[in-house]
C-alpha positions in Angstrom: 2.2 83.4 45.5 5.2 84.1 43.4 6.6 81.6 41.0 10.3 81.8 40.9 13.2 81.2 38.7 15.1 78.3 39.6 12.3 76.0 39.6 9.9 74.6 36.9 6.6 76.1 36.6 3.6 73.5 36.8 0.3 74.0 35.6 -2.4 72.5 38.3 -4.5 69.3 37.2 -7.4 71.2 38.9 -6.8 74.7 40.7 -5.9 75.2 44.1 -9.1 77.3 44.9 -8.1 79.3 48.1 -11.9 79.1 50.8 -13.5 82.4 52.4 -13.2 83.0 55.9 -14.9 83.8 58.4 -14.1 85.5 61.5 -17.0 85.3 64.4 -20.1 83.1 64.9 -22.0 85.5 63.1 -20.3 85.2 59.9 -20.1 81.2 60.4 -24.0 81.4 60.7 -24.7 83.1 57.4 -22.2 80.5 55.8 -24.4 77.8 57.3 -27.8 79.9 56.4 -26.7 80.2 52.3 -26.4 76.7 52.5 -29.6 75.9 54.6 -30.9 77.7 51.9 -30.2 74.6 49.0 -30.0 71.5 50.7 -31.9 70.0 53.7 -30.3 67.4 54.9 -26.2 67.8 56.0 -23.1 67.5 58.0 -20.1 69.0 58.7 -16.3 68.0 58.9 -13.9 70.3 61.0 -10.3 70.1 60.5 -7.9 72.0 62.0 -6.2 74.9 59.9 -2.3 74.0 60.1 -0.6 77.1 59.1 2.3 76.7 56.5 2.4 76.1 52.9 -0.6 74.2 50.8 1.2 71.9 48.2 -0.3 68.8 45.9 0.9 65.8 45.6 0.7 63.7 42.3 1.1 59.4 42.5 1.2 57.2 39.6 0.8 52.9 40.2 1.2 54.1 44.0 4.6 55.6 43.8 5.1 59.7 44.2 6.0 61.6 41.1 5.4 65.1 41.7 4.7 68.0 44.3 3.9 71.4 43.3 3.1 74.7 44.7 0.0 76.5 45.0 1.4 79.4 43.2 -1.2 81.6 41.7 -3.7 78.7 42.3 -3.5 78.0 38.9 0.4 77.6 38.2 2.8 76.9 40.8 6.3 75.3 41.2 7.6 72.1 40.9 9.5 71.3 44.6 9.4 67.6 43.9 13.2 66.7 45.1 12.2 69.2 48.4 9.4 67.5 49.5 10.6 64.1 48.8 13.3 64.9 52.2 9.7 65.4 54.5 10.5 62.1 56.4 6.5 61.5 57.1 6.0 61.8 53.3 5.0 58.4 51.7 7.4 57.8 48.3 4.9 54.4 48.4 1.8 54.0 48.7 -0.1 51.0 50.4 -2.6 50.7 46.9 -0.9 50.9 43.2 -3.1 53.7 42.7 -3.2 56.8 40.5 -3.7 59.9 42.7 -3.7 63.3 43.4 -3.8 64.7 46.8 -3.1 67.9 48.5 -1.8 68.8 52.1 0.4 71.0 53.8 3.9 71.7 54.3 4.9 73.0 57.9 7.4 73.5 60.7 6.8 72.3 63.9 8.0 74.2 66.7 11.2 72.4 67.8 12.6 72.2 64.3 11.7 76.2 63.8 13.4 76.8 67.1 16.5 75.2 66.5 16.5 76.5 62.6 16.4 80.1 64.5 19.1 79.3 67.2 21.9 78.1 64.3 20.6 81.3 62.1 21.4 83.5 65.6 24.8 82.3 66.0 25.9 82.1 62.1 24.4 86.2 61.9 21.9 84.8 59.7 18.1 87.3 59.6 16.0 84.7 61.4 12.7 83.8 60.4 9.5 85.5 61.9 7.2 82.7 62.5 7.1 78.8 61.2 5.1 79.5 58.0 7.6 81.8 56.8 10.3 79.5 57.7 8.7 76.3 55.8 7.9 78.4 52.6 11.4 79.6 52.8 12.7 76.1 53.3 10.5 74.6 50.1 12.1 77.4 47.7 15.5 76.3 48.9 17.5 75.3 45.3 19.5 73.1 47.6 17.5 70.2 48.7 20.1 69.1 51.0 19.4 72.5 53.3 16.2 71.3 52.7 16.7 67.5 54.1 18.1 69.6 57.3 15.4 71.3 58.0 13.2 68.4 60.0 9.7 70.0 57.6 6.8 68.3 58.3 3.5 67.3 56.3 0.0 66.5 56.8 -2.4 66.0 53.7 -6.2 66.7 54.2 -7.5 66.0 50.5 -7.9 63.9 47.5 -8.4 65.7 44.4 -11.6 64.5 42.4 -12.4 62.4 45.9 -15.6 61.7 44.6 -13.9 58.6 41.9 -12.5 57.1 45.5 -15.1 57.9 48.3 -18.1 59.7 49.1 -17.4 61.8 51.5 -14.6 64.6 53.4 -15.2 61.9 56.5 -14.2 58.9 54.2 -11.6 60.4 52.1 -9.1 61.6 55.6 -10.1 58.0 56.5 -8.9 56.7 52.9 -5.6 58.9 53.3 -4.9 57.4 56.6 -5.4 53.7 54.9 -3.0 54.9 51.8 -0.1 55.6 54.7 -0.6 59.3 54.7 0.0 61.3 57.9 -3.4 63.1 58.3 -4.0 65.2 61.2 -6.5 63.4 63.5 -8.4 65.8 65.3 -10.7 66.3 62.8 -14.5 65.6 63.7 -18.1 64.9 62.2 -20.6 67.3 63.7 -24.4 67.9 62.7 -24.9 71.4 62.9 -23.8 75.0 63.2 -24.4 75.2 67.5 -22.0 71.7 67.4 -19.9 73.2 65.2 -19.5 76.8 67.9 -18.8 74.1 70.5 -16.1 72.5 68.3 -14.2 75.6 67.6 -14.5 76.7 71.4 -12.2 73.5 72.2 -10.3 73.7 69.6 -9.1 76.9 70.3 -8.1 75.2 74.0 -6.7 72.6 72.2 -4.2 74.7 69.7 -2.2 76.7 72.5 -1.0 73.4 73.2 0.1 72.2 70.1 3.3 71.4 68.6 2.9 73.6 65.3 0.7 76.9 64.4 -2.4 76.6 63.5 -4.5 80.2 62.2 -8.1 78.5 62.1 -10.5 75.5 61.5 -11.8 74.3 58.0 -15.0 73.8 58.0 -16.5 71.7 55.1 -19.9 70.1 54.3 -19.4 66.6 55.0 -21.5 65.3 51.6 -19.7 64.9 48.1 -23.5 64.8 46.2 -23.9 68.0 48.0 -21.5 69.7 46.3 -22.6 70.2 42.6 -26.0 71.5 44.2 -24.7 74.5 47.0 -22.1 75.2 44.1 -18.8 77.7 43.8 -18.2 81.2 43.5 -15.3 82.0 41.1 -13.1 81.6 43.9 -14.3 79.9 46.7 -16.4 76.7 46.9 -19.3 77.6 48.5 -19.8 74.2 51.2 -16.6 75.1 52.3 -15.0 78.0 54.6 -11.8 78.6 56.8 -12.8 80.1 61.0 -9.8 82.1 62.0 -8.5 82.5 65.3 -8.0 85.3 67.0 -4.4 86.2 67.9 -4.5 86.6 71.6 -4.0 89.7 73.1 -3.0 90.3 76.6 -2.0 93.2 78.7 0.8 94.5 80.8 3.0 97.1 82.1 5.9 98.2 80.6 8.8 98.7 83.4 12.1 99.7 81.2 13.1 99.9 77.4 17.0 98.7 77.5 18.9 97.8 73.9 20.1 94.7 72.5 22.9 95.0 70.1 23.1 92.3 67.2 26.3 90.8 65.6 26.0 93.1 62.8 26.2 96.1 65.0 21.9 96.5 65.0 21.2 98.1 68.5 17.0 96.9 69.1 15.0 98.7 71.4 13.7 95.9 74.0 10.6 96.4 76.6 11.4 95.2 79.4 7.3 93.3 81.1 5.8 92.3 84.0 5.8 89.1 83.1 2.3 87.7 81.5 1.6 84.4 79.9 0.9 84.4 76.4 -0.4 81.7 73.9 1.8 79.3 76.0 4.5 80.8 77.8 6.1 83.4 80.0 6.6 86.6 78.2 8.9 89.0 80.0 10.7 90.7 77.8 9.0 91.5 73.9 10.6 93.3 70.5 10.0 96.9 69.9 11.4 96.6 66.5 13.4 100.2 66.2 12.5 103.9 67.0 10.2 105.0 64.0 8.2 101.5 65.5 7.9 103.2 69.2 7.0 106.9 68.0 4.5 105.6 65.3 2.8 103.9 68.4 3.8 106.8 71.1 5.0 103.7 73.8 6.2 105.2 77.0 8.0 103.3 80.1 5.5 103.0 82.5 3.1 102.5 79.5 0.3 99.1 80.0 0.4 97.7 76.7 -0.9 95.1 74.6 1.1 92.1 73.8 0.9 89.1 71.7 3.1 86.8 69.5 3.7 87.6 66.0 3.4 84.6 64.1 2.2 83.2 67.7 6.1 83.2 68.1 7.9 86.3 68.7 7.0 88.3 71.5 5.9 91.9 70.7 4.2 95.1 72.1 1.2 95.9 69.6 -0.3 99.2 71.2 -0.4 101.5 74.7 -3.3 100.8 76.3 -3.8 104.8 75.8 -7.2 104.7 78.8 -4.9 103.5 81.4 -2.2 106.3 80.8 -1.6 108.4 83.7 1.6 111.8 83.1 3.8 109.8 85.0 5.0 107.6 81.9 8.2 108.9 79.6 8.6 109.5 75.9 11.2 107.4 74.5 14.5 108.5 73.3 16.9 106.9 71.1 20.4 106.1 73.1 23.2 107.8 70.7 26.3 106.1 71.9 26.7 102.3 71.7 25.1 100.2 75.7 28.7 98.4 75.0 31.0 100.4 74.1 30.1 104.4 74.0 30.5 104.4 70.3 28.5 106.5 68.4 25.2 105.3 67.2 24.2 105.7 63.5 21.3 105.1 61.5 22.3 104.6 57.7 20.3 106.3 55.1 17.1 104.8 54.1 16.7 102.0 56.8 14.9 101.9 59.9 17.7 100.5 62.2 20.8 102.1 64.3 23.8 101.0 64.3 26.9 101.4 66.7 29.3 101.9 64.0 32.5 100.8 65.8 33.4 97.6 63.9 35.1 95.8 66.8 32.4 96.8 69.3 32.5 93.6 72.1 29.0 93.3 72.1 28.9 92.4 68.6 31.2 89.9 69.2 29.1 88.4 72.3 25.8 88.8 70.8 24.6 90.2 74.5 21.6 91.7 76.0 22.3 95.0 77.9 20.4 96.2 80.6 
């Protein structure tokens, strides 16, 4: 993360460390084996990894006093005014205690879609995914803008938690009791086999959730074992994050059409055989620009792999070359606007093509052209 001008810099009382990642069950088993070498009796807590922005929150005598972004882990930025606009964040806890907690600020799908619709009608650049939208929102200098964008937060850990409780499960329960919004999908599991089963369950569940997740955080439950298990210079050895694979689906690219935006940008669009991807049916996907299509040699009639970028925007990732015959048609960029017929130009140093007609009706109606 970058510390921006406009926000005060803040040094975290305890650094906000990141977690190591594992990407498959083999790596998960290696993580478990390393723990087994140093401690005998332990269990795990699994929590959904929310795809958002980590923050640290300080309360004094039960009152919210400061929020800071993760920044580089040691120094973040003070975003107190923005964070206090989040409706689910308690400004006063149920106990008059001094405590520092950490949480993930995120933008629910509903808020994200609404924000991008507004930006579209105002001819502003769209956010690629809810995480970018949440991060961009928290860095707004005007907290009124933040309040309108309906951010949310899940709190997941207490700094120096062993002062208050003796395990991660107790910490999550205590956070709920204090009045924090805690993601209730956490589970206690006994061993690595149960861990694998739980991850498989989360992988099904996450497709139905109203917010983005990008993995599962796995922590040893018992705090008194943390010292023995230890830390590397970057990560705790008693925790890791299992990262989900983004779902990729094969389908047929039937045609490439062109969409014109208000600024005159002409975007190639893949017209697909409808296919179900990450929770909804997709029949069209962005192809970004001419360079993207040529670099990946995408042709009309190809079988292609589609995913949702940031789990939201349908995108063609690559061609399934093993299914290519000699019938596919190579892509040709249009040289005249599909709406007004005026010439299309690529601006110096840019990847996009533009309709150069200032009064092109396509710019005004933001239409999709077939």
